[in-house]
All heavy atoms as a GROMACS GRO file, in nm:
protein
  577
    1MET      N    1 -11.885   3.404  -0.720
    1MET     CA    2 -11.962   3.385  -0.595
    1MET      C    3 -12.113   3.389  -0.624
    1MET      O    4 -12.190   3.313  -0.566
    1MET     CB    5 -11.923   3.495  -0.494
    1MET     CG    6 -11.988   3.478  -0.362
    1MET     SD    7 -11.926   3.323  -0.290
    1MET     CE    8 -11.994   3.332  -0.131
    2LEU      N    9 -12.153   3.479  -0.716
    2LEU     CA   10 -12.294   3.488  -0.752
    2LEU      C   11 -12.347   3.359  -0.812
    2LEU      O   12 -12.452   3.308  -0.771
    2LEU     CB   13 -12.317   3.603  -0.846
    2LEU     CG   14 -12.459   3.619  -0.906
    2LEU    CD1   15 -12.552   3.658  -0.792
    2LEU    CD2   16 -12.460   3.720  -1.016
    3TRP      N   17 -12.273   3.300  -0.904
    3TRP     CA   18 -12.317   3.180  -0.970
    3TRP      C   19 -12.314   3.061  -0.874
    3TRP      O   20 -12.398   2.967  -0.884
    3TRP     CB   21 -12.238   3.150  -1.095
    3TRP     CG   22 -12.271   3.246  -1.206
    3TRP    CD1   23 -12.194   3.344  -1.257
    3TRP    CD2   24 -12.398   3.256  -1.272
    3TRP    NE1   25 -12.258   3.415  -1.349
    3TRP    CE2   26 -12.385   3.360  -1.364
    3TRP    CE3   27 -12.514   3.186  -1.269
    3TRP    CZ2   28 -12.490   3.399  -1.447
    3TRP    CZ3   29 -12.618   3.220  -1.351
    3TRP    CH2   30 -12.606   3.325  -1.442
    4ALA      N   31 -12.220   3.060  -0.784
    4ALA     CA   32 -12.220   2.953  -0.676
    4ALA      C   33 -12.346   2.959  -0.593
    4ALA      O   34 -12.402   2.856  -0.560
    4ALA     CB   35 -12.095   2.965  -0.595
    5THR      N   36 -12.387   3.083  -0.562
    5THR     CA   37 -12.509   3.103  -0.486
    5THR      C   38 -12.631   3.050  -0.563
    5THR      O   39 -12.722   2.988  -0.509
    5THR     CB   40 -12.529   3.248  -0.448
    5THR    OG1   41 -12.412   3.292  -0.378
    5THR    CG2   42 -12.649   3.270  -0.361
    6VAL      N   43 -12.633   3.079  -0.690
    6VAL     CA   44 -12.746   3.033  -0.775
    6VAL      C   45 -12.749   2.882  -0.783
    6VAL      O   46 -12.855   2.822  -0.771
    6VAL     CB   47 -12.734   3.096  -0.917
    6VAL    CG1   48 -12.828   3.029  -1.016
    6VAL    CG2   49 -12.754   3.242  -0.915
    7VAL      N   50 -12.633   2.817  -0.796
    7VAL     CA   51 -12.628   2.670  -0.799
    7VAL      C   52 -12.676   2.613  -0.667
    7VAL      O   53 -12.757   2.521  -0.665
    7VAL     CB   54 -12.482   2.622  -0.835
    7VAL    CG1   55 -12.470   2.475  -0.813
    7VAL    CG2   56 -12.453   2.660  -0.979
    8VAL      N   57 -12.628   2.666  -0.556
    8VAL     CA   58 -12.668   2.616  -0.427
    8VAL      C   59 -12.817   2.635  -0.405
    8VAL      O   60 -12.885   2.543  -0.356
    8VAL     CB   61 -12.583   2.684  -0.314
    8VAL    CG1   62 -12.643   2.649  -0.177
    8VAL    CG2   63 -12.442   2.638  -0.321
    9ALA      N   64 -12.871   2.754  -0.441
    9ALA     CA   65 -13.014   2.776  -0.428
    9ALA      C   66 -13.091   2.678  -0.516
    9ALA      O   67 -13.200   2.631  -0.474
    9ALA     CB   68 -13.048   2.922  -0.468
   10GLY      N   69 -13.048   2.649  -0.635
   10GLY     CA   70 -13.113   2.553  -0.722
   10GLY      C   71 -13.113   2.411  -0.663
   10GLY      O   72 -13.212   2.344  -0.665
   11ILE      N   73 -13.003   2.374  -0.605
   11ILE     CA   74 -12.993   2.240  -0.546
   11ILE      C   75 -13.088   2.231  -0.423
   11ILE      O   76 -13.161   2.132  -0.408
   11ILE     CB   77 -12.846   2.210  -0.503
   11ILE    CG1   78 -12.763   2.191  -0.628
   11ILE    CG2   79 -12.841   2.087  -0.412
   11ILE    CD1   80 -12.615   2.178  -0.599
   12VAL      N   81 -13.085   2.333  -0.339
   12VAL     CA   82 -13.176   2.334  -0.222
   12VAL      C   83 -13.323   2.331  -0.265
   12VAL      O   84 -13.403   2.255  -0.211
   12VAL     CB   85 -13.146   2.457  -0.131
   12VAL    CG1   86 -13.252   2.475  -0.027
   12VAL    CG2   87 -13.009   2.440  -0.066
   13SER      N   88 -13.356   2.407  -0.370
   13SER     CA   89 -13.494   2.410  -0.420
   13SER      C   90 -13.535   2.276  -0.477
   13SER      O   91 -13.645   2.230  -0.459
   13SER     CB   92 -13.509   2.519  -0.524
   13SER     OG   93 -13.486   2.643  -0.470
   14ALA      N   94 -13.444   2.214  -0.553
   14ALA     CA   95 -13.475   2.084  -0.608
   14ALA      C   96 -13.496   1.978  -0.502
   14ALA      O   97 -13.590   1.898  -0.511
   14ALA     CB   98 -13.362   2.039  -0.705
   15VAL      N   99 -13.414   1.977  -0.401
   15VAL     CA  100 -13.430   1.880  -0.292
   15VAL      C  101 -13.559   1.907  -0.215
   15VAL      O  102 -13.632   1.813  -0.184
   15VAL     CB  103 -13.308   1.884  -0.200
   15VAL    CG1  104 -13.330   1.806  -0.069
   15VAL    CG2  105 -13.184   1.830  -0.271
   16ALA      N  106 -13.586   2.036  -0.188
   16ALA     CA  107 -13.709   2.068  -0.114
   16ALA      C  108 -13.832   2.034  -0.198
   16ALA      O  109 -13.930   1.978  -0.146
   16ALA     CB  110 -13.712   2.219  -0.080
   17GLY      N  111 -13.826   2.063  -0.329
   17GLY     CA  112 -13.939   2.030  -0.416
   17GLY      C  113 -13.966   1.880  -0.424
   17GLY      O  114 -14.076   1.832  -0.418
   18HIS      N  115 -13.856   1.803  -0.433
   18HIS     CA  116 -13.871   1.658  -0.436
   18HIS      C  117 -13.927   1.607  -0.304
   18HIS      O  118 -14.010   1.515  -0.301
   18HIS     CB  119 -13.737   1.589  -0.468
   18HIS     CG  120 -13.746   1.439  -0.475
   18HIS    ND1  121 -13.813   1.376  -0.577
   18HIS    CD2  122 -13.702   1.344  -0.392
   18HIS    CE1  123 -13.806   1.244  -0.555
   18HIS    NE2  124 -13.739   1.223  -0.443
   19GLY      N  125 -13.881   1.660  -0.193
   19GLY     CA  126 -13.930   1.618  -0.064
   19GLY      C  127 -14.076   1.654  -0.041
   19GLY      O  128 -14.149   1.580   0.021
   20LEU      N  129 -14.118   1.770  -0.092
   20LEU     CA  130 -14.251   1.817  -0.069
   20LEU      C  131 -14.356   1.759  -0.162
   20LEU      O  132 -14.469   1.726  -0.124
   20LEU     CB  133 -14.262   1.971  -0.074
   20LEU     CG  134 -14.183   2.041   0.040
   20LEU    CD1  135 -14.180   2.192   0.015
   20LEU    CD2  136 -14.251   2.013   0.171
   21ILE      N  137 -14.320   1.746  -0.292
   21ILE     CA  138 -14.421   1.698  -0.385
   21ILE      C  139 -14.371   1.574  -0.464
   21ILE      O  140 -14.434   1.534  -0.556
   21ILE     CB  141 -14.458   1.806  -0.490
   21ILE    CG1  142 -14.340   1.846  -0.575
   21ILE    CG2  143 -14.524   1.925  -0.424
   21ILE    CD1  144 -14.376   1.936  -0.692
   22GLY      N  145 -14.264   1.513  -0.418
   22GLY     CA  146 -14.214   1.396  -0.489
   22GLY      C  147 -14.306   1.275  -0.488
   22GLY      O  148 -14.306   1.199  -0.582
   23HIS      N  149 -14.383   1.261  -0.383
   23HIS     CA  150 -14.474   1.144  -0.370
   23HIS      C  151 -14.619   1.188  -0.375
   23HIS      O  152 -14.706   1.112  -0.334
   23HIS     CB  153 -14.443   1.068  -0.241
   23HIS     CG  154 -14.302   1.020  -0.237
   23HIS    ND1  155 -14.253   0.923  -0.320
   23HIS    CD2  156 -14.196   1.059  -0.157
   23HIS    CE1  157 -14.121   0.903  -0.291
   23HIS    NE2  158 -14.086   0.986  -0.196
   24SER      N  159 -14.645   1.306  -0.426
   24SER     CA  160 -14.785   1.356  -0.434
   24SER      C  161 -14.853   1.298  -0.559
   24SER      O  162 -14.788   1.244  -0.647
   24SER     CB  163 -14.785   1.506  -0.434
   24SER     OG  164 -14.724   1.553  -0.554
   25PRO      N  165 -14.983   1.309  -0.564
   25PRO     CA  166 -15.053   1.263  -0.686
   25PRO      C  167 -15.005   1.331  -0.813
   25PRO      O  168 -14.953   1.444  -0.810
   25PRO     CB  169 -15.198   1.300  -0.656
   25PRO     CG  170 -15.209   1.311  -0.509
   25PRO     CD  171 -15.077   1.357  -0.462
   26SER      N  172 -15.018   1.261  -0.923
   26SER     CA  173 -14.964   1.309  -1.048
   26SER      C  174 -15.016   1.446  -1.089
   26SER      O  175 -14.944   1.527  -1.145
   26SER     CB  176 -14.996   1.208  -1.159
   26SER     OG  177 -14.929   1.088  -1.131
   27LEU      N  178 -15.146   1.473  -1.064
   27LEU     CA  179 -15.202   1.602  -1.106
   27LEU      C  180 -15.138   1.717  -1.030
   27LEU      O  181 -15.110   1.820  -1.094
   27LEU     CB  182 -15.356   1.600  -1.085
   27LEU     CG  183 -15.429   1.718  -1.138
   27LEU    CD1  184 -15.410   1.730  -1.289
   27LEU    CD2  185 -15.578   1.704  -1.108
   28ILE      N  186 -15.116   1.699  -0.904
   28ILE     CA  187 -15.052   1.808  -0.827
   28ILE      C  188 -14.907   1.829  -0.875
   28ILE      O  189 -14.866   1.946  -0.894
   28ILE     CB  190 -15.054   1.771  -0.673
   28ILE    CG1  191 -15.198   1.775  -0.626
   28ILE    CG2  192 -14.968   1.870  -0.601
   28ILE    CD1  193 -15.212   1.720  -0.486
   29SER      N  194 -14.836   1.722  -0.899
   29SER     CA  195 -14.701   1.732  -0.950
   29SER      C  196 -14.699   1.801  -1.087
   29SER      O  197 -14.615   1.888  -1.112
   29SER     CB  198 -14.640   1.592  -0.958
   29SER     OG  199 -14.513   1.598  -1.012
   30THR      N  200 -14.796   1.765  -1.175
   30THR     CA  201 -14.803   1.826  -1.307
   30THR      C  202 -14.836   1.974  -1.297
   30THR      O  203 -14.782   2.057  -1.369
   30THR     CB  204 -14.909   1.754  -1.391
   30THR    OG1  205 -14.874   1.618  -1.404
   30THR    CG2  206 -14.921   1.815  -1.531
   31PHE      N  207 -14.921   2.010  -1.203
   31PHE     CA  208 -14.954   2.153  -1.179
   31PHE      C  209 -14.828   2.232  -1.145
   31PHE      O  210 -14.802   2.338  -1.202
   31PHE     CB  211 -15.060   2.170  -1.072
   31PHE     CG  212 -15.081   2.310  -1.029
   31PHE    CD1  213 -15.156   2.399  -1.110
   31PHE    CD2  214 -15.028   2.358  -0.914
   31PHE    CE1  215 -15.173   2.527  -1.072
   31PHE    CE2  216 -15.047   2.489  -0.872
   31PHE     CZ  217 -15.120   2.572  -0.957
   32PHE      N  218 -14.751   2.182  -1.052
   32PHE     CA  219 -14.628   2.254  -1.013
   32PHE      C  220 -14.525   2.254  -1.125
   32PHE      O  221 -14.448   2.353  -1.136
   32PHE     CB  222 -14.573   2.196  -0.882
   32PHE     CG  223 -14.650   2.242  -0.763
   32PHE    CD1  224 -14.724   2.150  -0.694
   32PHE    CD2  225 -14.649   2.372  -0.721
   32PHE    CE1  226 -14.799   2.190  -0.582
   32PHE    CE2  227 -14.726   2.415  -0.615
   32PHE     CZ  228 -14.798   2.323  -0.539
   33GLN      N  229 -14.517   2.153  -1.205
   33GLN     CA  230 -14.430   2.155  -1.320
   33GLN      C  231 -14.477   2.260  -1.422
   33GLN      O  232 -14.393   2.329  -1.479
   33GLN     CB  233 -14.426   2.018  -1.386
   33GLN     CG  234 -14.348   1.917  -1.310
   33GLN     CD  235 -14.343   1.782  -1.381
   33GLN    OE1  236 -14.399   1.764  -1.489
   33GLN    NE2  237 -14.280   1.685  -1.318
   34ALA      N  238 -14.608   2.277  -1.435
   34ALA     CA  239 -14.660   2.381  -1.525
   34ALA      C  240 -14.625   2.516  -1.472
   34ALA      O  241 -14.591   2.609  -1.549
   34ALA     CB  242 -14.808   2.361  -1.541
   35VAL      N  243 -14.638   2.536  -1.342
   35VAL     CA  244 -14.596   2.665  -1.283
   35VAL      C  245 -14.449   2.695  -1.309
   35VAL      O  246 -14.411   2.806  -1.345
   35VAL     CB  247 -14.631   2.671  -1.133
   35VAL    CG1  248 -14.572   2.793  -1.064
   35VAL    CG2  249 -14.781   2.668  -1.114
   36ALA      N  250 -14.367   2.593  -1.289
   36ALA     CA  251 -14.222   2.612  -1.314
   36ALA      C  252 -14.195   2.639  -1.462
   36ALA      O  253 -14.111   2.725  -1.494
   36ALA     CB  254 -14.147   2.486  -1.271
   37GLY      N  255 -14.269   2.572  -1.549
   37GLY     CA  256 -14.253   2.597  -1.693
   37GLY      C  257 -14.301   2.741  -1.732
   37GLY      O  258 -14.235   2.806  -1.813
   38GLY      N  259 -14.400   2.790  -1.662
   38GLY     CA  260 -14.443   2.926  -1.683
   38GLY      C  261 -14.339   3.026  -1.635
   38GLY      O  262 -14.319   3.129  -1.702
   39ALA      N  263 -14.270   2.993  -1.529
   39ALA     CA  264 -14.162   3.078  -1.484
   39ALA      C  265 -14.050   3.085  -1.584
   39ALA      O  266 -13.991   3.189  -1.610
   39ALA     CB  267 -14.113   3.031  -1.345
   40VAL      N  268 -14.021   2.968  -1.641
   40VAL     CA  269 -13.913   2.962  -1.743
   40VAL      C  270 -13.954   3.044  -1.866
   40VAL      O  271 -13.875   3.118  -1.921
   40VAL     CB  272 -13.878   2.817  -1.781
   40VAL    CG1  273 -13.789   2.810  -1.900
   40VAL    CG2  274 -13.813   2.747  -1.662
   41LEU      N  275 -14.083   3.028  -1.907
   41LEU     CA  276 -14.135   3.103  -2.019
   41LEU      C  277 -14.124   3.253  -1.995
   41LEU      O  278 -14.088   3.329  -2.079
   41LEU     CB  279 -14.276   3.063  -2.051
   41LEU     CG  280 -14.345   3.136  -2.169
   41LEU    CD1  281 -14.261   3.114  -2.296
   41LEU    CD2  282 -14.486   3.088  -2.188
   42ALA      N  283 -14.159   3.295  -1.873
   42ALA     CA  284 -14.149   3.438  -1.836
   42ALA      C  285 -14.006   3.483  -1.840
   42ALA      O  286 -13.976   3.593  -1.892
   42ALA     CB  287 -14.210   3.460  -1.698
   43LEU      N  288 -13.911   3.402  -1.795
   43LEU     CA  289 -13.769   3.438  -1.802
   43LEU      C  290 -13.723   3.450  -1.943
   43LEU      O  291 -13.655   3.551  -1.979
   43LEU     CB  292 -13.687   3.334  -1.726
   43LEU     CG  293 -13.534   3.347  -1.740
   43LEU    CD1  294 -13.491   3.467  -1.654
   43LEU    CD2  295 -13.467   3.222  -1.695
   44VAL      N  296 -13.758   3.357  -2.026
   44VAL     CA  297 -13.719   3.360  -2.167
   44VAL      C  298 -13.783   3.482  -2.236
   44VAL      O  299 -13.717   3.551  -2.311
   44VAL     CB  300 -13.757   3.229  -2.241
   44VAL    CG1  301 -13.743   3.242  -2.388
   44VAL    CG2  302 -13.670   3.116  -2.187
   45ALA      N  303 -13.909   3.505  -2.210
   45ALA     CA  304 -13.976   3.618  -2.271
   45ALA      C  305 -13.912   3.752  -2.229
   45ALA      O  306 -13.902   3.841  -2.311
   45ALA     CB  307 -14.125   3.613  -2.237
   46HIS      N  308 -13.876   3.760  -2.106
   46HIS     CA  309 -13.820   3.886  -2.056
   46HIS      C  310 -13.674   3.909  -2.102
   46HIS      O  311 -13.637   4.019  -2.138
   46HIS     CB  312 -13.826   3.891  -1.907
   46HIS     CG  313 -13.772   4.014  -1.847
   46HIS    ND1  314 -13.835   4.135  -1.857
   46HIS    CD2  315 -13.658   4.039  -1.777
   46HIS    CE1  316 -13.763   4.229  -1.797
   46HIS    NE2  317 -13.656   4.175  -1.746
   47ALA      N  318 -13.599   3.800  -2.104
   47ALA     CA  319 -13.458   3.816  -2.128
   47ALA      C  320 -13.415   3.790  -2.272
   47ALA      O  321 -13.325   3.861  -2.322
   47ALA     CB  322 -13.378   3.722  -2.036
   48MET      N  323 -13.473   3.700  -2.341
   48MET     CA  324 -13.421   3.656  -2.465
   48MET      C  325 -13.508   3.695  -2.587
   48MET      O  326 -13.458   3.717  -2.698
   48MET     CB  327 -13.397   3.505  -2.466
   48MET     CG  328 -13.299   3.460  -2.362
   48MET     SD  329 -13.284   3.282  -2.352
   48MET     CE  330 -13.164   3.262  -2.480
   49ILE      N  331 -13.638   3.693  -2.571
   49ILE     CA  332 -13.727   3.718  -2.684
   49ILE      C  333 -13.711   3.861  -2.745
   49ILE      O  334 -13.714   3.873  -2.867
   49ILE     CB  335 -13.872   3.685  -2.652
   49ILE    CG1  336 -13.883   3.531  -2.647
   49ILE    CG2  337 -13.967   3.741  -2.754
   49ILE    CD1  338 -14.020   3.481  -2.620
   50PRO      N  339 -13.691   3.964  -2.664
   50PRO     CA  340 -13.670   4.097  -2.729
   50PRO      C  341 -13.553   4.098  -2.827
   50PRO      O  342 -13.561   4.153  -2.937
   50PRO     CB  343 -13.647   4.190  -2.610
   50PRO     CG  344 -13.717   4.128  -2.497
   50PRO     CD  345 -13.701   3.977  -2.520
   51GLU      N  346 -13.445   4.029  -2.792
   51GLU     CA  347 -13.332   4.026  -2.880
   51GLU      C  348 -13.361   3.940  -3.002
   51GLU      O  349 -13.325   3.976  -3.115
   51GLU     CB  350 -13.210   3.970  -2.808
   51GLU     CG  351 -13.083   3.960  -2.890
   51GLU     CD  352 -13.025   4.095  -2.926
   51GLU    OE1  353 -13.049   4.194  -2.856
   51GLU    OE2  354 -12.954   4.100  -3.027
   52ALA      N  355 -13.430   3.834  -2.985
   52ALA     CA  356 -13.466   3.744  -3.096
   52ALA      C  357 -13.565   3.816  -3.191
   52ALA      O  358 -13.548   3.803  -3.310
   52ALA     CB  359 -13.529   3.615  -3.045
   53ILE      N  360 -13.659   3.888  -3.134
   53ILE     CA  361 -13.751   3.959  -3.221
   53ILE      C  362 -13.678   4.070  -3.297
   53ILE      O  363 -13.711   4.098  -3.412
   53ILE     CB  364 -13.871   4.017  -3.135
   53ILE    CG1  365 -13.964   3.899  -3.097
   53ILE    CG2  366 -13.947   4.120  -3.214
   53ILE    CD1  367 -14.078   3.942  -3.008
   54HIS      N  368 -13.581   4.133  -3.231
   54HIS     CA  369 -13.503   4.238  -3.295
   54HIS      C  370 -13.431   4.180  -3.418
   54HIS      O  371 -13.426   4.242  -3.526
   54HIS     CB  372 -13.406   4.298  -3.199
   54HIS     CG  373 -13.314   4.400  -3.264
   54HIS    ND1  374 -13.359   4.521  -3.307
   54HIS    CD2  375 -13.185   4.397  -3.293
   54HIS    CE1  376 -13.261   4.592  -3.355
   54HIS    NE2  377 -13.152   4.516  -3.350
   55GLN      N  378 -13.378   4.061  -3.402
   55GLN     CA  379 -13.301   3.998  -3.511
   55GLN      C  380 -13.386   3.920  -3.610
   55GLN      O  381 -13.359   3.915  -3.729
   55GLN     CB  382 -13.193   3.911  -3.458
   55GLN     CG  383 -13.084   3.991  -3.390
   55GLN     CD  384 -12.968   3.900  -3.345
   55GLN    OE1  385 -12.962   3.782  -3.378
   55GLN    NE2  386 -12.873   3.961  -3.274
   56GLY      N  387 -13.490   3.853  -3.559
   56GLY     CA  388 -13.570   3.759  -3.647
   56GLY      C  389 -13.709   3.807  -3.671
   56GLY      O  390 -13.786   3.734  -3.731
   57ARG      N  391 -13.748   3.920  -3.623
   57ARG     CA  392 -13.883   3.973  -3.637
   57ARG      C  393 -13.983   3.887  -3.566
   57ARG      O  394 -13.948   3.800  -3.484
   57ARG     CB  395 -13.920   4.002  -3.780
   57ARG     CG  396 -13.820   4.086  -3.856
   57ARG     CD  397 -13.832   4.232  -3.816
   57ARG     NE  398 -13.739   4.312  -3.898
   57ARG     CZ  399 -13.640   4.379  -3.844
   57ARG    NH1  400 -13.624   4.382  -3.713
   57ARG    NH2  401 -13.560   4.450  -3.918
   58SER      N  402 -14.110   3.901  -3.595
   58SER     CA  403 -14.214   3.830  -3.522
   58SER      C  404 -14.222   3.683  -3.557
   58SER      O  405 -14.300   3.610  -3.497
   58SER     CB  406 -14.347   3.898  -3.548
   58SER     OG  407 -14.382   3.892  -3.686
   59VAL      N  408 -14.146   3.635  -3.651
   59VAL     CA  409 -14.141   3.492  -3.688
   59VAL      C  410 -14.095   3.408  -3.569
   59VAL      O  411 -14.118   3.289  -3.562
   59VAL     CB  412 -14.052   3.476  -3.814
   59VAL    CG1  413 -13.945   3.375  -3.798
   59VAL    CG2  414 -14.136   3.453  -3.934
   60ILE      N  415 -14.030   3.466  -3.471
   60ILE     CA  416 -13.970   3.395  -3.358
   60ILE      C  417 -14.077   3.353  -3.257
   60ILE      O  418 -14.063   3.251  -3.188
   60ILE     CB  419 -13.863   3.487  -3.288
   60ILE    CG1  420 -13.750   3.513  -3.387
   60ILE    CG2  421 -13.814   3.426  -3.161
   60ILE    CD1  422 -13.677   3.397  -3.429
   61VAL      N  423 -14.185   3.430  -3.247
   61VAL     CA  424 -14.280   3.407  -3.138
   61VAL      C  425 -14.353   3.275  -3.151
   61VAL      O  426 -14.359   3.198  -3.055
   61VAL     CB  427 -14.384   3.524  -3.138
   61VAL    CG1  428 -14.490   3.497  -3.035
   61VAL    CG2  429 -14.312   3.652  -3.109
   62LEU      N  430 -14.401   3.237  -3.266
   62LEU     CA  431 -14.475   3.116  -3.283
   62LEU      C  432 -14.391   2.990  -3.256
   62LEU      O  433 -14.438   2.902  -3.184
   62LEU     CB  434 -14.536   3.110  -3.424
   62LEU     CG  435 -14.629   2.990  -3.452
   62LEU    CD1  436 -14.748   2.993  -3.355
   62LEU    CD2  437 -14.678   2.991  -3.597
   63PRO      N  438 -14.269   2.980  -3.305
   63PRO     CA  439 -14.191   2.861  -3.268
   63PRO      C  440 -14.163   2.852  -3.114
   63PRO      O  441 -14.156   2.742  -3.061
   63PRO     CB  442 -14.060   2.877  -3.344
   63PRO     CG  443 -14.093   2.965  -3.459
   63PRO     CD  444 -14.202   3.055  -3.409
   64THR      N  445 -14.144   2.969  -3.052
   64THR     CA  446 -14.119   2.966  -2.906
   64THR      C  447 -14.241   2.910  -2.831
   64THR      O  448 -14.226   2.822  -2.746
   64THR     CB  449 -14.088   3.108  -2.857
   64THR    OG1  450 -13.976   3.157  -2.927
   64THR    CG2  451 -14.056   3.109  -2.709
   65VAL      N  452 -14.355   2.964  -2.862
   65VAL     CA  453 -14.479   2.916  -2.793
   65VAL      C  454 -14.506   2.769  -2.834
   65VAL      O  455 -14.543   2.687  -2.747
   65VAL     CB  456 -14.599   3.006  -2.833
   65VAL    CG1  457 -14.724   2.952  -2.781
   65VAL    CG2  458 -14.575   3.145  -2.779
   66ALA      N  459 -14.481   2.733  -2.957
   66ALA     CA  460 -14.500   2.595  -3.000
   66ALA      C  461 -14.409   2.498  -2.923
   66ALA      O  462 -14.451   2.389  -2.884
   66ALA     CB  463 -14.477   2.580  -3.149
   67GLY      N  464 -14.289   2.542  -2.899
   67GLY     CA  465 -14.194   2.461  -2.822
   67GLY      C  466 -14.243   2.435  -2.680
   67GLY      O  467 -14.235   2.326  -2.628
   68PHE      N  468 -14.300   2.540  -2.615
   68PHE     CA  469 -14.351   2.526  -2.482
   68PHE      C  470 -14.477   2.439  -2.481
   68PHE      O  471 -14.501   2.360  -2.389
   68PHE     CB  472 -14.374   2.663  -2.411
   68PHE     CG  473 -14.246   2.711  -2.351
   68PHE    CD1  474 -14.166   2.801  -2.421
   68PHE    CD2  475 -14.207   2.672  -2.223
   68PHE    CE1  476 -14.046   2.848  -2.366
   68PHE    CE2  477 -14.090   2.719  -2.168
   68PHE     CZ  478 -14.010   2.805  -2.240
   69LEU      N  479 -14.560   2.456  -2.582
   69LEU     CA  480 -14.681   2.371  -2.589
   69LEU      C  481 -14.643   2.223  -2.613
   69LEU      O  482 -14.704   2.132  -2.559
   69LEU     CB  483 -14.774   2.417  -2.701
   69LEU     CG  484 -14.845   2.545  -2.675
   69LEU    CD1  485 -14.927   2.590  -2.799
   69LEU    CD2  486 -14.937   2.535  -2.557
   70PHE      N  487 -14.538   2.199  -2.691
   70PHE     CA  488 -14.489   2.062  -2.714
   70PHE      C  489 -14.435   2.001  -2.582
   70PHE      O  490 -14.465   1.887  -2.551
   70PHE     CB  491 -14.380   2.067  -2.822
   70PHE     CG  492 -14.345   1.933  -2.880
   70PHE    CD1  493 -14.444   1.861  -2.947
   70PHE    CD2  494 -14.219   1.884  -2.872
   70PHE    CE1  495 -14.411   1.738  -3.005
   70PHE    CE2  496 -14.188   1.763  -2.928
   70PHE     CZ  497 -14.284   1.688  -2.992
   71ALA      N  498 -14.366   2.086  -2.508
   71ALA     CA  499 -14.318   2.041  -2.374
   71ALA      C  500 -14.434   2.012  -2.279
   71ALA      O  501 -14.430   1.913  -2.208
   71ALA     CB  502 -14.224   2.143  -2.311
   72LEU      N  503 -14.538   2.094  -2.285
   72LEU     CA  504 -14.658   2.066  -2.204
   72LEU      C  505 -14.724   1.936  -2.248
   72LEU      O  506 -14.769   1.861  -2.162
   72LEU     CB  507 -14.753   2.186  -2.217
   72LEU     CG  508 -14.891   2.168  -2.148
   72LEU    CD1  509 -14.868   2.155  -1.997
   72LEU    CD2  510 -14.983   2.280  -2.184
   73TYR      N  511 -14.729   1.912  -2.378
   73TYR     CA  512 -14.787   1.788  -2.428
   73TYR      C  513 -14.714   1.670  -2.369
   73TYR      O  514 -14.776   1.569  -2.326
   73TYR     CB  515 -14.786   1.787  -2.580
   73TYR     CG  516 -14.820   1.649  -2.638
   73TYR    CD1  517 -14.950   1.603  -2.637
   73TYR    CD2  518 -14.718   1.570  -2.690
   73TYR    CE1  519 -14.976   1.478  -2.690
   73TYR    CE2  520 -14.746   1.445  -2.739
   73TYR     CZ  521 -14.875   1.397  -2.741
   73TYR     OH  522 -14.904   1.276  -2.792
   74PHE      N  523 -14.581   1.674  -2.375
   74PHE     CA  524 -14.502   1.564  -2.324
   74PHE      C  525 -14.521   1.546  -2.170
   74PHE      O  526 -14.528   1.436  -2.121
   74PHE     CB  527 -14.354   1.578  -2.353
   74PHE     CG  528 -14.316   1.527  -2.489
   74PHE    CD1  529 -14.240   1.606  -2.572
   74PHE    CD2  530 -14.356   1.405  -2.531
   74PHE    CE1  531 -14.206   1.562  -2.699
   74PHE    CE2  532 -14.321   1.358  -2.656
   74PHE     CZ  533 -14.244   1.434  -2.739
   75ALA      N  534 -14.530   1.658  -2.102
   75ALA     CA  535 -14.550   1.651  -1.956
   75ALA      C  536 -14.687   1.588  -1.923
   75ALA      O  537 -14.699   1.503  -1.833
   75ALA     CB  538 -14.543   1.790  -1.892
   76LEU      N  539 -14.792   1.626  -1.995
   76LEU     CA  540 -14.920   1.574  -1.971
   76LEU      C  541 -14.939   1.430  -2.023
   76LEU      O  542 -15.013   1.354  -1.964
   76LEU     CB  543 -15.029   1.662  -2.034
   76LEU     CG  544 -15.045   1.800  -1.971
   76LEU    CD1  545 -15.147   1.886  -2.047
   76LEU    CD2  546 -15.081   1.788  -1.822
   77SER      N  547 -14.868   1.394  -2.128
   77SER     CA  548 -14.880   1.258  -2.181
   77SER      C  549 -14.813   1.154  -2.088
   77SER      O  550 -14.844   1.037  -2.097
   77SER     CB  551 -14.824   1.250  -2.323
   77SER     OG  552 -14.688   1.266  -2.319
   78SER      N  553 -14.724   1.200  -2.001
   78SER     CA  554 -14.657   1.111  -1.914
   78SER      C  555 -14.739   1.086  -1.786
   78SER      O  556 -14.704   1.002  -1.705
   78SER     CB  557 -14.518   1.159  -1.878
   78SER     OG  558 -14.527   1.279  -1.802
   79VAL      N  559 -14.848   1.158  -1.768
   79VAL     CA  560 -14.932   1.144  -1.649
   79VAL      C  561 -15.024   1.026  -1.666
   79VAL      O  562 -15.096   1.019  -1.766
   79VAL     CB  563 -15.015   1.271  -1.619
   79VAL    CG1  564 -15.110   1.251  -1.504
   79VAL    CG2  565 -14.924   1.391  -1.594
   80PRO      N  566 -15.019   0.928  -1.579
   80PRO     CA  567 -15.112   0.814  -1.594
   80PRO      C  568 -15.254   0.857  -1.575
   80PRO      O  569 -15.288   0.946  -1.496
   80PRO     CB  570 -15.073   0.716  -1.482
   80PRO     CG  571 -14.977   0.789  -1.394
   80PRO     CD  572 -14.935   0.917  -1.462
   81ALA      N  573 -15.346   0.797  -1.649
   81ALA     CA  574 -15.490   0.834  -1.642
   81ALA      C  575 -15.557   0.790  -1.520
   81ALA      O  576 -15.522   0.714  -1.445
   81ALA     CB  577 -15.560   0.776  -1.766
   0.00000   0.00000   0.00000
């Protein structure tokens, strides 16, 4: 039941987000995508990185941040000038 609630909340949020910012200017849309990416980074940092650092030491941090910077690059490169 818990996961069904999470799925339904995700669907409702996706539909609401598309309805509210789906046709907005690219910069506003990119800003909200960056906020969502930051939320995902916070979730990963809180839930998964402590275990990864425990097993892989501090070598894990740089690839994680690099991955998010690479995703940011792709998000920004798709914005028309």
